[in-house]
N, C-alpha and C positions, 0 to 999 in steps of 0.2 A: 165729719167726714163719713160716708156710707162703705160698711165690708161686709163683706161676705165670706162665709167658709165655708167650704162643701165638704160633707161627710158624716158620720150619725157614730162613732165610736167614742171611747178612751180619749184616745190621739186627740181626736179632735175637739172633745170635751177642755184638755187641757190647753190646745193652742188658742180656744173661744177666752180661753180664761185668760192668759195669757197679754192676747190682745188688749181685753179690755181697760188693761192698764194705761194704754195711751189716750191723755186727758184729748183727745183730737177724734175720737171715734164718739161718733154721735148717734148712730144705727147701726148694730151690729147681727146679722142673720146669719143663721146653720141652716144646711139645706141635705138630709131631710132633717137633721137632730135627731134628740130621743128624748125621753119625760122627762130626765134629769138634766138637761142644760137649760128648762124655762126661764131658770132664775138669772141665769148669766147670757140669753141670746133669744130673740124669735125664732122661733121654729117655724121652719116654712115646708108644706109636703110636698118635697119634689123631691126624686132620689138619685142619687149621686150621679147614676148612669143618661140620665137623662138630660141628655144633652141640650136638648131644644129647650126645655123647660127652663134650662139655667141660664141660657142665652134670653130668652122670654124675659125672664125675673130682672138679670140686672138693666134690661133694657126698661121692663117697667118702672124698678123702683131708681133709678139710675145712681146705678153702684159706682162705688169711685174705685177700689180693690178686692180683688179679688183672691182668697186660698184656697188651692184645690189639692187636698188632704190625701184622699185614698188611691191607689194603686189602679184601680179599672177605670175612672174617667179619665185619671191622664194619659194609661194607655191609650185609651180610644179619642182624645186629642181635645180634650175638655178645655184646655188653656189655649190652643189653637183658635177654640171656635170662639173663647169670652173676648180673646185681643182682638180679634178680626172686627168683632162690633163696637172695640175702642176702648174696654175693660182691661187695665192693668191686672197682671198673676202672678202672686209668687208657683211657681210647678214650671217642671220641664214640659216642653213642647212634646209634639206625637211622634217626633223621629229621633229624640230623645229618649224620652219614658220608656222606651223600647228596649233600655238596658236593665228592664226589670221584666219586662212584657215579654222578652225571649231566650233561654236562659240557652239557647243554641246560641243567638247575635253575641250574648255577651259574653262566651267562654271561647268563641272564635277573635273576639276582639284583643281577651286578653292574651291569648295565641301569638295574635299577628303583634302585638305591642309589648309584646315578654314581659307581662302584668304577673306576680307569681301566682297559680290556682294550679287545684289540682288538675293531673294527667286526667284525658277524658274521652270519648266517642261517642260520636252521635249518631242515632239511628231513626230511621223512617219507616222500617214493618220491624214487627213482635218476632218473626221469624229471621232475621238478621241480627237484632238482639241477643235473640234464646241464643245462636250456635256462638257470638263473640262472647255470651257469658260462661259456654262450657269449660273456656280454659281461665280465665280474668280471676284477678286475685280477688279471693273472701277475706273479709266483709267487702262491701263494696255500695255505690251508691247509687242509686236510679232517680232521675230527677224528669219531672214533667216539664216540656219545654216553656207551654205557657203560664199564665196566672193560675193561681189555685187557692186558693186564700189561705197563704200558708202551710198549706199542707201538700204540696204535691213535692214533697222530697221523702224517700223509703229510705231507712238504712236496710240494707240485710245482712244479716248473720251469716247466711248461709247461703249456697247454691243456689236453694229450694226456696227461699226466700225472692233473694232474686228476682228467678222465672216469672214467681208468683207476681211479681210487684208488674213486671212484664204486661203480662197476661191481663192485670187490673187496669193500668193505666190504659197501655194501649188498645185491648180488645174489648175491655169491658168499659173504657170509655169513664170511669169515675169521676174524671179530672173535666170532661168533654172535650172537645177540640181542641182542648189544652195537650192533652197527650197523644196528638195525631204525630210528633216527635220526640224521643228522649236524650235526656244524657245520662251514659252509665260513666261513671267516674270514680276516680282514688280515694278510696276511704281516709281522712286526711286523720291527724292524730294530736292531741294536745289543748290546752284553755281556746275557748271560746272568747271574742270581741266582739261588741258590737259599736261602731262608732258612726257617727249623724254628722256629716260637714255640709255649712251654709258654702253656695261656689254659684259665683256668677256666668262663670266660663274661664275668666280670667284669673281670678284669685278663690282661694280655697282655704276655708278657716274650720278645721274641725272642731267639735264640740267634746264635752265632757264625754270620756268612756263607758260604756257601761256594760254587763252581763244580765242576760236574758237567762230564763227559766223555763222552755217551749214542752216538757214533759208534765202531763199531769198528775204523775206522784212523787211524795217522796224520793229522796235518792234519785233523781231522776228517771225514774221509773215509768210504767203506763207507758199510753198513746200520745206522739208530736200532737199542741194546741199551736194556738194563737198567742202562746208565751201567758205563764201562770203568774209571771212576777218580776222585778229586775232591781239592780242596784249599782248604783251608780257613786263615783269613778270604780271603774276595774282596776284591782289594783293588780293584777298580772301584766297588764297598762301601762308597762313604765316608759319615762322621760325619752328612753335610748329604743324600745322598738317605736315608741311614736315618731320619732326624727326618721327610720327604718320606713315606716307606715306611709311618709310621706314625700320622699325620695320613690322608692320602688313603687307606688303602689296607688296615693292619694292621688299627685300631680301626673303621673304617668296615664291614671284614667281619664282625667279632666283634657288631657292635652290630644292623649288619644279622640277621644267622641270629639273636640275641634278637629280633627285631622280628615276623620269621618264626614264633614258635616253635620254631625249632632250636636252643638253647643250644649252642654246643660248647667242651667239655671232652675236653682231650687237645693231643694234636701237634699243629697246624695247619702245611702245609707251602703257603710262596707259593713258583710261579715265578714271577718276575718278570724286564721285557727291560727294560733301560734306553736306552730309547727318545730321538731326538732332543727329541721332548716328552715328556720326563718318562717317571717309573717306570710303568711298565705289567702287569697278569697276566696271565699266560701259561695259568696253570692253579691249582688246587687239589689238595693232595692231604689227607686226610684221616687221616694219623699220619708216623711217619718217614719221610724217605727213605732209599732205598739208591742206592748208596752213601754218599751225604750224613754218614747215622747215623754210618761209620766215621771221620769226621773231627772230627765236630762233639762227642760224647761223651767222646773222650777229651781232648776239650780243657775239659771240663766240671770243675771242682772241687768244686761242694755234691756234695750227697748224691743221686743219682738219685730211688733209691724214695721219699725221703722230699718231694721236690717232687712225685712223684706222687702221694702221700698227701694231697698239701694241694689237687691237686686234684680229684683225686676228693671232697674235703670241699668245696671252692668257696672254700679260704682259700689260692690261692694267694699274694697279699698276704702272705701272715704268713709266709712262710718266705724262706730268703735263694736266688738261682739266680748263682751266680760263674762265670763262664767266664776262663779261663789267657789269658794275653796274648802266648802261641806259635803258632806255626803246625801242621799235620799234610798230611797226602801219604797218601792211598790207593791204589793200583795195585793193581785186580782183575785176577790171572790166570786165565784164561778157559782154554776145550778149543777148540783147534784149530777153526774152523769156526762157532762162536756168531758171529750168533743165529740159522745155518739148521740146518745137519747137525752131527753131531760124532758123537767116539768119546767112549767111557767106561771107567771100570775098570782105570784106569793107579793106581798103588800111589804115594803124595803122601809125598814126604821132606821135612821141615819143621826151621828150623833149633834148636838146642836152647833157647834164649831165644824163645819166640812169644807172650807176652802179648797183642801187639798184630796179632795175624795171624788175620780173623774169619772161618772157613768158613762158604763158600753151599752149592755143589753136591759133596760127599763124604759116602759113605760105609764105617761097617765090614766089612769083607768077611776072613774068618778072621783077626778080629785086629789086621787093616792096612789103614789111613785110604787110601781109594782113591776115584778120583774118578767124580761122580757127576751133574754138571748140567755146563751153557752156562757159569757164572760160579762157578767153583772156591774161591775164596776173594781175600781184601783182604788186602793187608799197608801196613799203616798206619804212617807214623813221626814222631812230635813233638818239633818243636825251637825254637829260641830264634827263626831266619828261614824261611821258606820254602823258601827256595835248600838248606837245609842237611835242609830236611824231606821236600824233593823228592830230592837227592842220598842220605840215607841208607833211601828207599824201595828205591829201586831196589837201593842196596847188598843189603839184605834178600832182595830181591826174586831176585839172584843164589841166593841159599842156601836157596831152595825149589825142588825138582825132581821133577816128575812127565814124564811122556812125553805128546806133543801140548800142551805149555802153549805159551800165546799170550797176550801183555799188548802194550798201544801201550809205546811208547817215548819221550812225549812229553807226558806228564801232568804238568799244572802248570806247561809253558812258556809259554801264553798271560798266565796270570795272572803271572809274572816277567817277561812283557815290558810288564805293563803295570804296575809297579811302578818301572822306570827313570824 
């Protein structure tokens, strides 16, 4: 069986390694991949957003199944284009990927179908947004409508910061057209939880919960990043809360998308806040989260490719989805200076055993693996307890070497404190 995975980061490397476990896979390609994936798949230099290139490749290689992992190609309609030439895919169609592609759409959907989320207002002009902010509660949250590499959300602690965010997004266009419309929403408080869920539009199976660490610096300080580390499961996410989320958020979202004629098939990511008034949705993503995938999939005991095929066929209810009762911790090793300016091109030395090291920003140069991005790699360890998983992850980090390396020293500490 010939399988193609679209994407190039740590999430895709995790998916590739998991798909390799299926004995029916004879050829595995990743487009474009990165220099750290070459031992696990054939990397092909076709960009994730090059839809015509993806279609030409699946025709040439007679690909049997495709996994479209990143948000951009999903929102651009990569799954539609691949299915049009007869290739079954894991991932939502374009009309369902709008759930992440437009925050205005997702907020309006939640309002229409009474799915709990923060109060909000939508603006198409900077002047209207600024006028609204004169009397809006502070702190507040400003969100660019479209995709912005996970960085289109600004938490404004003061009125001045909120106004500055509006200017930055809507007038300076730091996120391009994604900032043509913005959402200004209520600032929620409580523990955050990420829950990825498999769905074929008829069945919804949540995966193990996780906790992301978005801020660049220890103590949740510094700038927002694409994620500096994760742990799973999230101790704040109890069985009782999971049941409530299934009834008030997960199933209603699946049903709402069906009602809108936008049936969602793939991985639906729920970013949740456990507020004093119950769980609320902060955001939806239309794909596996990064770096949540790096702790969730290593705990999956069932075959990932089989699950993906059942989702594509609309038969998810007919296959087993089983997770280990162990815990996982992923520490992201980044280039010093990320998420702003940083240097690349430094040689990476990995320990002899590195099955659970997932490469994100690296390339091959003269046969040597060198740093090639802000987030370079994720070190994941699985253990019987979360404390042991955290301890082992940091021990492995000590054996990964590259100049200019930076990582947070407190991944998992908030979760461990909650377990006490």
